[in-house]
C-alpha positions in Angstrom: 30.4 10.5 -13.8 28.6 7.2 -14.7 25.6 8.9 -16.3 23.4 5.9 -16.5 23.9 4.9 -12.9 23.2 8.5 -11.8 20.1 8.6 -14.0 18.7 5.4 -12.4 19.3 6.7 -8.9 17.6 10.0 -9.8 14.6 8.1 -11.2 14.4 5.9 -8.1 14.7 8.9 -5.8 11.8 10.7 -7.4 9.7 7.6 -7.7 10.0 6.8 -3.9 9.5 10.4 -2.8 6.4 10.7 -5.1 4.8 7.8 -3.2 5.7 9.1 0.2 4.6 12.7 -0.6 1.3 11.6 -2.0 0.6 9.3 0.9 -0.3 12.1 3.2 -4.0 11.9 2.5 -4.0 8.2 3.2 -2.1 8.6 6.4 -4.5 11.4 7.4 -7.3 8.9 7.0 -5.4 6.2 8.9 -4.6 8.6 11.7 -8.2 9.2 12.3 -9.1 5.5 12.2 -6.1 4.1 14.1 -4.7 6.9 16.3 -7.9 8.6 17.6 -7.3 12.1 16.2 -10.0 14.3 14.5 -9.8 15.9 11.1 -8.3 19.2 12.3 -5.6 17.4 14.1 -4.9 15.0 11.3 -4.7 17.9 8.7 -1.4 19.1 10.4 0.4 16.4 8.6 0.2 18.5 5.4 2.1 21.3 7.1 4.7 18.9 8.5 5.3 17.8 4.9 5.1 21.1 2.9 6.8 23.6 5.3 10.1 21.7 5.6 10.3 21.4 1.7 10.0 25.2 1.3 12.1 26.2 4.2 15.0 23.8 3.6 15.0 24.5 -0.1 15.3 28.2 0.5 18.0 27.9 3.2 20.3 25.3 1.6 19.8 25.5 -2.2 22.4 28.3 -2.6 25.2 26.5 -0.9 24.3 22.9 -1.7 27.1 22.7 -4.3 29.6 23.2 -1.4 28.1 20.1 0.4 28.1 18.1 -2.9 24.9 16.9 -4.7 25.8 13.3 -4.2 26.4 13.7 -0.5 23.1 15.7 -0.1 21.1 13.0 -1.9 22.7 10.2 0.2 21.7 12.1 3.4 18.2 12.5 2.2 17.8 8.8 1.3 19.4 7.7 4.5 17.1 9.9 6.5 13.9 8.8 4.8 14.9 5.0 5.1 15.2 5.4 8.9 12.0 7.4 9.1 10.1 4.6 7.2 11.3 2.0 9.5 10.6 4.3 12.4 7.0 4.6 11.3 6.6 0.9 11.2 7.8 0.5 14.8 6.4 3.8 16.1 2.9 3.3 14.8 1.6 6.6 16.3 0.4 10.0 15.2 3.6 11.5 16.6 5.7 9.1 14.5 3.7 10.1 11.4 4.5 13.8 12.1 8.2 12.8 12.3 8.0 10.8 9.1 6.5 13.7 7.0 8.8 16.3 8.5 11.8 14.0 7.5 10.3 13.4 4.0 9.9 17.1 3.6 13.5 17.8 4.5 14.9 14.9 2.5 12.8 15.8 -0.6 14.2 19.3 -0.5 17.7 18.0 -0.7 16.7 15.5 -3.4 14.9 17.9 -5.7 17.5 20.7 -5.6 20.2 18.1 -6.2 18.4 16.3 -9.1 17.4 19.5 -10.8 21.0 20.8 -10.6 22.5 17.5 -11.7 20.4 17.3 -14.9 22.5 20.2 -16.2 25.7 18.2 -15.7 24.6 15.0 -17.4 22.9 16.6 -20.4 24.7 18.1 -23.4 22.2 20.6 -24.8 18.7 22.2 -24.2 16.9 19.4 -26.0 18.4 16.7 -23.8 17.8 18.9 -20.7 14.1 19.2 -21.7 13.8 15.5 -22.3 15.5 14.5 -19.0 13.5 17.0 -17.0 10.1 15.8 -18.5 10.9 12.1 -18.0 12.0 12.7 -14.4 8.8 14.5 -13.6 6.9 11.8 -15.5 8.3 9.1 -13.2 7.3 11.3 -10.2 3.7 11.3 -11.4 3.8 7.5 -11.9 4.8 7.3 -8.2 1.9 9.5 -7.2 -0.5 7.3 -9.2 1.0 4.1 -7.7 0.4 5.4 -4.2 -3.4 5.3 -4.8 -3.0 1.5 -5.3 0.1 0.5 -3.2 -1.2 1.5 0.2 -4.6 -0.2 -0.2 -2.8 -3.3 -1.3 -1.4 -3.7 2.2 -4.7 -3.0 3.9 -6.3 -5.8 5.9 -9.8 -6.0 7.4 -8.6 -8.2 10.2 -5.4 -6.4 11.1 -5.6 -2.6 11.4 -1.8 -2.3 11.4 -1.1 -4.3 8.3 -0.8 -1.2 6.1 2.4 -0.3 7.9 4.2 -3.1 6.1 4.3 -0.8 3.0 7.0 1.2 4.8 9.4 -1.8 4.7 9.0 -1.7 0.9 9.5 2.0 0.7 12.6 1.8 3.0 14.0 -1.0 0.7 13.4 1.2 -2.4 15.2 4.1 -0.7 18.2 1.9 0.2 18.3 0.5 -3.3 18.6 4.1 -4.7 21.2 4.8 -2.0 23.3 1.9 -3.2 23.0 3.0 -6.9 24.1 6.5 -5.9 26.8 5.5 -3.5 28.7 3.5 -6.1 28.3 6.0 -8.9 31.5 8.0 -9.6 31.2 11.7 -10.1 33.9 13.1 -12.3 33.7 16.6 -11.1 31.6 18.8 -8.9 29.6 21.8 -10.1 31.1 25.3 -9.7 30.5 27.1 -6.4 28.2 30.2 -7.0 29.9 32.5 -4.5 33.2 33.0 -2.6 31.7 32.0 0.8 28.4 30.9 2.3 27.1 34.4 2.7 27.9 35.1 -0.9 26.3 31.9 -2.0 23.1 33.0 -0.4 23.4 36.5 -1.9 23.7 35.0 -5.4 20.3 33.5 -5.1 18.7 37.0 -4.4 20.6 38.5 -7.3 18.7 36.2 -9.6 15.6 38.3 -8.8 17.3 41.3 -10.6 16.8 39.4 -13.9 13.7 39.8 -15.8 14.0 36.2 -16.9 13.7 35.0 -13.3 10.7 37.2 -12.5 8.7 36.0 -15.6 9.6 32.5 -14.8 8.6 32.4 -11.2 5.3 33.9 -12.1 4.8 31.3 -14.8 5.7 28.4 -12.4 3.4 29.9 -9.8 0.5 30.1 -12.3 1.0 26.5 -13.5 1.3 24.9 -10.0 -1.8 26.9 -9.0 -3.7 25.2 -11.9 -2.3 21.7 -11.3 -2.7 21.6 -7.6 -6.1 23.3 -7.7 -7.4 20.6 -10.1 -5.6 17.6 -8.4 -6.8 18.7 -4.9 -10.4 19.3 -5.8 -11.1 16.8 -8.6 -12.3 14.2 -6.0 -14.8 16.7 -4.6 -15.9 17.7 -8.2 -16.5 14.0 -8.9 -18.5 13.5 -5.7 -20.6 16.7 -5.8 -21.0 17.2 -9.5 -20.9 13.7 -11.0 -22.4 12.3 -7.8 -19.9 9.4 -7.6 -19.4 7.4 -4.4 -16.4 8.6 -2.4 -14.2 5.6 -3.1 -14.8 5.8 -6.8 -14.2 9.6 -6.7 -10.7 9.0 -5.3 -10.0 6.2 -7.8 -11.0 8.6 -10.6 -8.5 11.2 -9.2 -5.8 8.6 -10.0 -6.6 8.9 -13.7 -5.5 12.5 -13.6 -2.2 11.4 -12.0 -1.7 8.8 -14.7 -2.5 11.3 -17.5 0.0 13.7 -16.0 2.6 10.9 -16.0 2.0 9.9 -19.6 2.0 13.5 -20.7 5.4 14.2 -19.2 6.9 11.0 -20.5 5.7 11.8 -24.0 7.0 15.3 -23.8 10.4 13.8 -22.9 10.4 12.1 -26.4 8.7 14.9 -28.4 10.9 17.7 -27.2 13.9 16.0 -28.7 12.5 16.8 -32.1 10.1 19.8 -31.6 11.0 23.1 -30.1 9.6 23.6 -26.5 7.6 26.7 -27.4 5.4 24.9 -29.9 4.9 21.9 -27.5 3.8 24.2 -24.7 1.6 26.4 -26.8 -0.2 23.4 -28.2 -0.6 21.8 -24.8 -2.1 24.9 -23.1 -4.5 25.6 -26.0 -5.7 22.0 -25.8 -6.2 22.2 -22.0 -8.2 25.4 -22.5 -10.4 23.7 -25.1 -11.1 20.8 -22.8 -12.2 23.3 -20.1 -14.4 25.2 -22.6 -16.0 22.3 -24.5 -15.6 19.1 -22.4 -16.2 20.3 -18.9 -19.7 21.7 -19.6 -20.8 18.3 -20.9 -19.4 16.6 -17.7 -21.2 19.1 -15.6 -24.5 18.5 -17.4 -24.2 14.8 -17.2 -27.2 12.9 -15.8 -25.7 10.1 -13.7 -27.6 7.0 -12.8 -26.6 4.6 -9.9 -22.8 4.0 -10.0 -21.2 1.2 -8.1 -18.0 0.7 -10.1 -15.8 2.6 -12.6 -17.4 0.6 -15.5 -20.8 2.3 -14.7 -19.4 5.8 -15.4 -20.3 7.3 -18.9 -17.3 7.9 -21.0 -17.7 11.7 -20.8 -17.0 11.3 -17.1 -13.5 10.2 -17.9 -12.9 13.1 -20.3 -12.1 16.0 -18.0 -9.2 14.2 -16.2 -7.6 14.0 -19.7 -6.6 17.7 -19.1 -3.7 16.2 -17.3 -2.3 14.9 -20.5 -1.9 18.4 -21.9 -0.9 20.4 -18.7 1.7 17.8 -17.8 4.6 18.9 -20.0 4.4 22.6 -18.8 6.1 22.4 -15.4 9.1 20.3 -16.3 9.7 22.2 -19.6 9.4 25.7 -18.0 12.0 24.5 -15.4 14.3 23.1 -18.1 14.1 26.2 -20.3 15.1 28.6 -17.6 17.8 26.4 -16.0 19.3 25.8 -19.5 19.5 29.6 -19.9 21.5 30.1 -16.7 25.1 29.2 -15.8 25.3 25.7 -14.2 26.7 27.2 -11.0 23.4 29.0 -10.5 21.2 25.9 -11.1 21.0 25.1 -7.4 20.0 28.6 -6.4 17.3 28.8 -9.1 16.0 25.4 -8.1 15.6 26.7 -4.5 13.4 29.5 -5.9 11.5 26.9 -8.1 10.6 24.8 -5.1 9.6 27.8 -3.0 7.3 29.4 -5.6 5.9 26.0 -6.5 4.9 25.4 -2.9 3.3 28.8 -2.7 1.5 28.3 -6.1 0.2 24.9 -4.9 -1.1 26.1 -1.6 -2.7 29.3 -3.1 -4.1 27.3 -6.0 -5.9 24.8 -3.7 -7.2 27.7 -1.6 -8.5 29.6 -4.6 -10.3 26.6 -6.1 -11.7 25.8 -2.6 -13.0 29.3 -2.4 -14.6 29.1 -5.8 -16.1 25.7 -5.0 -17.8 27.3 -2.0 -18.9 30.6 -3.5 -19.3 29.9 -7.2 -20.4 26.3 -6.9 -18.4 23.1 -7.7 -19.9 23.1 -11.3 -18.3 26.4 -12.1 -15.1 26.5 -10.2 -12.8 24.9 -12.8 -13.9 27.3 -15.5 -11.8 30.0 -13.7 -8.6 28.1 -14.6 -8.9 29.6 -18.0 -7.6 32.9 -16.5 -4.1 31.5 -15.4 -4.0 29.3 -18.5 -4.3 32.5 -20.8 -1.6 34.3 -18.8 0.6 31.2 -19.1 0.2 31.2 -22.9 1.4 34.8 -23.0 4.3 34.0 -20.6 5.6 31.3 -22.9 6.4 33.7 -25.6 8.0 36.3 -23.2 10.2 33.5 -21.9 11.1 32.4 -25.4 12.3 35.9 -26.2 14.2 36.3 -22.9 15.9 32.9 -23.1 16.9 33.5 -26.7 18.8 36.6 -25.5 20.5 34.5 -22.8 
């Protein structure tokens, strides 16, 4: 296959979907302002986004090789292009539900295909680690861009002006479609089973492997940490640092940027340094930030703040935790996928997506519970527990993958 063309398409895919997936909070806000729904009604958009990702990944991952990764990604890109144009013309809360349901279904097809294809365009584990980290780094750049892209289309005089962003997103999806459409795939990945039922059974057989069990627990723990911090950092900034709401949201974008930088750097570093040392260093540094930097941020006496420039430097320090937790997720995924036969990559990716979704949902809920019952100034200290468990799991995975 034309590797460079495929890589460009994969990067574009992830970039576009990062923007769309991270826009749900913005659309929730717009739905309340423009479509007359309340907070509870608007919050359903999260479910319309997340449930299709988990369900479709679980149902189709095992037999996606039969459909073909190229065809699956083309379907996903076509669907989301139509949904973006539909959102512009529909301009209603019902259309927003359809948009995020479509984005969820499409992203499931894209993520399983991308993760599976990485194994076919890389030659060894170092290349696999690097490619996985850079792909996820681009995803975080898309998340960060969403905080700035949607406001750029806002207008005080035209409440519907923000919808023009969907023309741009539809165009980006179609550009990725064209890159992928003209890319020539030399061969398709092996089919995991003898028929559709056997394909599905092969995914469940992965659970019989200790490697799979340790990995899904590790992935679950990491996403619990990442999503818990990402979801509640704006609240922390508002209630603990006493920042205005708009500045609290802008500060949250710093975490997304550090996550992106961390993953892109990991893509370079892992070409020369073994993944176990990279991950061990990263998780220890993240723990040190929680232990030593977070208390100083909590104890910060903040004066009147009207812009980012008014915030003391220590206020920017805790979001730097993203720089060190960033490489963990893509490297864990890469290490386990590299240890499995390529025909099982699609099935394993299905498990990755499902347990990532569960970890993200539970992580946000747990941090929310701690914010309420232990206080916003103490909640993030509890992330030291899953961080410690992750450090242990790295060395278990190293031993298990060495055997594989």
